[in-house]
N, C-alpha and C positions, 0 to 999 in steps of 0.2 A: 483265316490267313489268306493273304493275296498271293498271286503267282510269283512275284519277285522274292517274297520272304521264303516261300517253299523252295525256290531255285537256290537261294543263298544257303538255306539249311541243308539241302541236298549236297551242295558243293562242300560244305563243312564236314558233313558225315563221310562223304567219299574221300576227302583228304585224310580224315582220321583213320578210315579203314586202310588206305594206302600206307600210312605211316605205321599202323599196327602190323600189317603184313610184312613190311620191310623189317620191322623189329623182330618179328617171328623168324624170318629168314636169317637174319644176322645171328640170332640166338641159336638156331639150328646149326649154322656153320661153326660157331664157337664150341658147341657141344661136340660136334664131330671132330674138330681139331683137338680138343681136350682128350677125347676118348682115344684118338690115335697116339697122342703123346704118352698117355698112361700105358697103352698097350706096348709101345716101343720101350719104355722104361722097364716094364715088367719082363719083356723078352730079354733085354740086356742084362737085367739082374739074374734071370735064370741061366743065361749063357755064362755069366761070370761065376756062377755057383757051380758050374761043371755039368749042367744038363745039356747034352748034345741033341736031344730029341724034341726040341721046341719047334712046333709047327710054324711055318712062315705063311700064315694066311692073312688076308686083309680083314681087318675088323669091320663089321657092319653093325649099324644101329638102325632101329626102326625109324620110319619117317617121323621127324620131330614136330612137324606142323600139325596142329590140332584145329579142326573146324569147330565152330560153335555148336553146342549140343542141340539147340533149338533155333528155328528160323525167327526172323524179326516178328515182333508182335503184330505189326501192321500188315504183314503178309499172310496172316492166318485168316482163313475164310470159314472155318468151322465155328459154330455158335458157342461151343464150350471146349475147354481143354482139361487135361488131367491135373491132378494135384501136383505132380512133379514139375510139369510145365508152368503152372501158375506160380509155384514157389520160385522157380528160376526167374520169371519176369518180375516178381515182387521182391526179389532178393531176400527171401526167407527160406527157412528149412521146410520141407514138406510136412514135418510133424507139427510145425506151428500152424499151418493151414488146417491140418486135421483137428487140432485143438480148437481153432476158431469154429469149425463145423460142429464139433462135439458139444461145446459149451454155448453154441449159438451166439458167439460174440465175434468181434473183429469187424473190419471195414466192409467186407462183402460176405454174402452167403452163397454156398454152393447149391447146386441141384443134386438131389440124390436119385440115382437111377440104378436099380438092382443092387443096392448096398454099396454103390460106388459113388464117389464125389466127382461132380463135373462143375468146373468153375466158368461162369459166363465171361467171354472175352470182352464184351462191351463194358461190363462193370469193371474189369481189370484196367481197361484203357481209361475209363473215367476216373478211377482211383489214382492212377499214375498221373493223369493230366492235372487233377486237383492237387496232388502232392507237389507237382512241379511248379504250380502257380502260387504256392505259399510264399510269402515274403520271408526273409531270413529271421525276422522277429517271431513270426508264427512258427517256423520250424524249431526255433529254440524253445518256445512254449511247449510244442509237441514233445520234444525230447525230455524236458523237465517234468512234464506231467506224466510221462509214461513210466518213469522210474526204472530201476534195475536194467537199464540198457535197452529195453524194448521201445521201439519207435511206434508212435500212434500215427496212423496215416490219415485219419479224418481231420480236415481242417477245423480248427476251433474258431468260433466267432466271438 
């Protein structure tokens, strides 16, 4: 990729992240307003029912913004990652990756270190790059050949 494409891609990603953050903030505001409205209605209902001992405290809700559970894959400098991290990046459940390792099938193989699975970051990046370079027709072939909803990530020739 040349520098101008990278700059354009970075601008698109930053715009997407800005929009996502703005949407998160708007959702948090709506949640807080809804919570306050429900609290007010409940207080009024209790007061009209004859309860004089209703506490007049301000409702609080925990911070509604959630940060992503893992950093961007490109920012990882370690050679391997855990099964949970790999599952997050591959959009699979951790148990699916464990099954790949157990049956020695699947698009990538983990390293086994003291009975723990470590997934090579380089291979995950290559897998995601090859899956993103598939044409729509190849993606449809993958989905049709996988059956039962499982997506085969290896490009077919």
